[in-house]
Phi, psi and omega in degrees: 000316180297320180296318180297319180297316180298316180297321180297317178298319180297315179299320181297316180298315181296316187292327190246352186238358181257120177267128180271170177246138176290172172295127185236155174289161179288136181236128172253120179261139176236122179256182184301327180292338178282311185257358174056044181233210181264185184285291192286140173248103187279336183206148180226140176203153177255135182274170177299331180280002179088349180283153177263137181240143186224135171272106190239071181055250184280359187233147161262116181264146175226132180226124182252013182094348179241308183226154176262140173233148176223143183224150178242153175289156178303327180266007174062023182275169184282131177270119183258336188211152175218153174215133183249126175224114181064232181268004183254136175247101180283142178221148179237140182214203182285113179052036186199136166211152184188203180217158178249150172221158185252131179213131181054042177062026175226150177269137179234144187249139174235122180276134175273330187259004189304313184258010181251141178264074181272334186247133175286159180299325183279348180293146176231055192265139172235142179274108186264345181207142176232131178207161177254134181216121179052046173086351181245155176268136180246127175247113190248131171250189181281344182240337186226165171223133182248124183254120186242118181263011182104340178232310184247156179238128177250134183251128175243125181259131179277146179281358181209171181283133177242160177265298180214159170254147184227112174278125179230105185053243182264010181248146177236124182247142175242126184262117175261137181295321187268321190254006178088200184263139178241143174265128184264136175224091187068235178272354183265144178228149180205148177284126173299147183293132176084011182255017184296340180297342182272000176293144183059035181225138177271122177258127183249349178196144170228117184233141175253131183214124179051046174083355180246146178256126182248134179247122184255114180262163184291315187230001180249012178082209186245139176241150178245134181280129175236177183300318186262011179142217183241150170227148178293136181299127186271027176274141182303334184285348186299324179294323178295321183293333181296331180260358184269347182063088181288128176252318180215158178207147180201137173276138183231176181301148178090020179057048182235154177239129178249128180236122175266127186247172180271343183218002180228025179067224177245149176242122179253111184256126174274109185289345179283326184244350186062019173268146182225158175242136180249112178259115186214185183297331181292341177245281187232348184278144184284331186212143185274346184263109181261119182264332183204160175209156179212156176253129179269183184293344178267006182064029172258164186263144167237127183249131170265115185260169175294339176208082177123186183226145177226139175249118185245118184272074182287342182259012182275148176283359183254132175235160187230147172244115185253147169233089182283346181286333182083356182287326177294324180083197179280127183274125179258339178196150180215147179219152178267131177244175178288349178257338184164248181228149172243125190234129173254122181229179178286354176261346181146195179251126184241143171253132178247121179206145177054035174079013181225150172273146174219114178286130181289142184300141174062027179243010179298131184128191186284117170259140187251307193214146174235123178235142179261120178238116187060240178250014181248156179248119180263124185247119174275128188224161178301329183263006181137201180239145183233154175243126180250127181217108175054047176090350181257135183244129180231136178276126184258338173198165183251018179285123188290143167071064175280093186291304185219153175238128181227146182261140177296143179281350186250345178203194183264022178280143178243142177242134178243124177270132186227180177300330190245007178144214185236133173255142180244125175248099183268002175224094185292348177285333179230090185279358175284344179261126181210164177237155179248129177288120181279156175083005180220053182276075180207165181294113180251131184263319184228143178224144177209151177217128173226009180215141182297142177063026178210131174229158178244139182224136177249125178295148179298330183257295180206150176110140175239129186241140173251119185248122177262132187233163169266187184292342179258016178064029171273137185286128176258322182201141175238123181244132172273096190291322181293326176291317180298327181267008176055042174266110186280321181267082182244039178275142173057050181287138176252139174251127185230125177262122179230112180052051177067009174253137181262126176244151180239126177262106183237114178052050177067013176239147183259135180229154166232165182258125176269109185289342179282312181269354183054043180224155172282134177234147180290138180271114186297316183298309183288324179293328178278333184265320187243078179271153176056034178269130181255344178207151179215136180224131180280143174254305172206196186296330184249358183229140172205173183233139176236152175249111184238117180052039177083003181244135180271139176232134173271122184250128174248122182263117178242099188066232175264011180257136180248127178257120183265137173226117182287140169253111191304140185297334183299337182286336187221010183303124181076008184242351177285142177265111185306135177065010182223043175275121182231144185236138176236121181264138176220106181053247184259016177231161169218153182243144169221152194275152175228171177302321187241024180157220177203167180246140174248131185224141178290139182296323180272028181300129178224120181260098178275096183286135177288138184271324186288133174226156176248140182245128172236122181246143181226139173227123185054041179066010178256139180294135179245106178292165176296145180061038177240182187246143173238162180289156177289146176062039174237154180278139177244123177253124181245117176266120179257106190253118179267339184074009180246133183245343187260211188294334183268015177298130185291151176268107191254142175229166175220155173240134180256124179053043175057033177290164180284339186273132174261123183253128179295144178267112183274121178055029176075011186239130174245128178241122181246130180231166174052046182280136176282156180290151181121190183272140180223158177221145175237118180257129182259132182235144170264130185240125178259009182106327181251319184233157176248121179249123181289130182243341180194161178222139175235125181241145180204167179236136174263124182296156175296149175298155185305329183280359173243014179290166183303313184290326178290324177297317177299321179295318178300316179297321179295317180295317180297317178298318179295320179296316179296319179298311181292329177295318177297313181296324181292317177298318178297318179296319179298319180296315178298317180296324180296318178296318179295320181296319178297322180289329185264353185299315179295317179299323181292320179297320178296317179297324179297317179298315179298319181294322179296318177295316180297321181294320179296317178296317180297322179296320178297317179296318181296321179294321179295313180297322179297320180295317178300316181295323179295320178296317179297320180296319178298318180298314182292325177296322178295319179296316180299317180296319179296317180294323179297321178295321179297316180295321179297321178297319178301319177299319179296322180297317181297321179294320179297317179299319179297321179294318179299316181297329184278330186261326186270131181252340179282122187292316182293320178291323178300316180297318181294319181293322181294313180302320180296317181293320181295318183294322180296318188254016185293133174242122183282165184296325181295320179298320181295317179296319178298320179300312183293320179298313179298321180299316180293323180292320181294320185252029184299314181297319178297318182294319180297313179299320182294316181289331177292318183281328182228080184289350182272004181283140178274164176305323179295321177297318181296319180298317179297319180298321180295316180296322180291324177295329178283002177065034176274147179277168180299325181293322179286329183285328186305308180291331180292330180259000177059042175225169182282168177301316179295324177297321177297316181298319179295320179295320178298321180297315179295322180298320179301319179296317180295329179273002177058043180267146176275173181294332183280344183272136180275129185293315183295317179297321179299316181291326178292334182281347181287000000 
């Protein structure tokens, strides 16, 4: 009970709160991240070269279908308007107007006003519109209009603020916000009679269509010009337009009117039926505020939005039904009813009528297929099969998973493939009565019959079965044909009926059954015509659709000839449901399902692909002309530009260096890397699915790498020659040296003997000299020791004299004692000099090292260092230096500073380590 209540609430919500979308044209949105520019697009126009140009605030944008380019004015001002005539793209901005031209694949700007004083310093003028009237160009701001005849510029100043000027045949109108519309006649302006209703009104467009002049206001709707004045347009949509804020309007091919609004996107009105389509943010448009619009050469729309750009294919034979809410889910099948559409999705079965979705009762869950039998629609569902008739839904059986329904080619019997086998409906008037094929209780995806008492069935996973029956559909025999024919890869087999002949698509190969040999044989016609096909769906006897390498083709069979028409991948990329493509034909249209809706396509659809393409190649951002050279190890980007943006855009492939492989060109761009040096060619082909037609060729040469250039080759030859020359000279030198060595070998041996004798003598002499030096050193050491003893005696003498002076009081005796002490301990001057000389000789190496490391030391410092190295105490050093004990300590302190010693380092140890 609770479950039923929940389902009822769900059905109620679906039925009354979901707004559906009508069939809409395909829309491509481009945002700032695509074109790398600003938000607003103030003006749109198509150039003679087929490229689209956009006034995008600070940028002039250019798009050729492959790449975006953007350019700025020299003064960096905002571009508000553009007009294209021939090879010139005129643009208007702040106190500036001029034109652009294209050279070497770049846009260049020429200012018309650069050297002219057209604008006063106090003016704050921007050129908002450019148009041609009576042979002259008009550049219009809100206060002035500048008339340019190609040489001279005439300025007309308005006495009031205007919004826009509108040339209509031989008349020129200026729209004032406050005072209404004025008709201009030279410098004179006047209000047309009966147009007072436009006062205090913003007029955004004046268009003439089929002899009538229409005035489009921002908030008062549309007015039609009559002899005696204006009347409000009596079309039902006029009331809607009053609240939509009209920004732009234009009549287009097919008796249609396109209106760009400020808050409701665009409205496309069919003037023949007064029915309209609203393309806005709620369905497919990126932004609801339309600032500008243009018609391209394919009669499709380009919209300049408040934030972005949109391409609307209003002239395409393809229409779309979108479900952006996600409530509809993935669509598995769709059919046209007298009320609207019947849709089977993974969320259930929906009826679409009067602009709303309505989920049919008790159908929540996976819906698979919708087939029309007589005037009823049979729906295969996860919970069974249903019959839909004029809004009423009846469950006809509870067999789960009705995947497909197929009609016998020999009678009016219908076969339904289900999760558990095959159901047979031999009376289509009463579909509640059915039979079950015995002996094949497994998930069957496809069934076909073209011969009495025989049907073919393809398993959902793998295997193809031939079922032999009696007249009452009782099973006589079931054969696994793929096993019998030893076909190992028999996964996902498709059964396709073409002109009462049954074909089997097995692992991208086409087979038919030979009833004489009871074997599968390859079908020559289909295998040669339809290669790399992964899916095939019948439309009618002469039309079917194939999926080849991810691209759909509409095939028209005329006799034994097949006409291919590509359905561009952009329409369904990432939206096809694998293995579940289903088609519903209705008169001259057919529908096929997508993940988020479905596509409607004309049955007589013919895609006449344009053959001419333009090639622009770039290397390191530099243009590479045909038959030119590029550097080695550089990337080459080739833009293949068709100039077509809509449904007839060609399907392009390329071959590199005449290889056998055809490579698809993705988004018009070919990128070549790691090119070998030499000549290369890129051939561009148009592919219709069956044949490749060459449309262009680009040839270029890759330069030799720098290490193979002419000068490097000359250098290599020079180096090799030099090496050979030096090798010859070296060998010659070696031979000469060898002769010399042989001649000198004996002499050398003799010299060695002489040298050994001489060395032996020298060693003896050195040992003798060493011995003499050791004796001298011992002598000098003895002398030093003796002198040291003498000096010590002098110190002792001085102490004795001090003692005598302290103890003896008799002066004559004192004098005698002192003389006696001096005589005993006297050291002569010669002895002192000898002492110092010997001391320096003994410690000569130490003194040299010390002075090298510390060149700022004085002789006195060096003498102290020698005494300290001799491990003498301060008391012993004092008499040797003839200073007091305290003087020695002070000298040691200063010496430590000069030697950069820390307090922790021992001075004597430091000197001993030198």
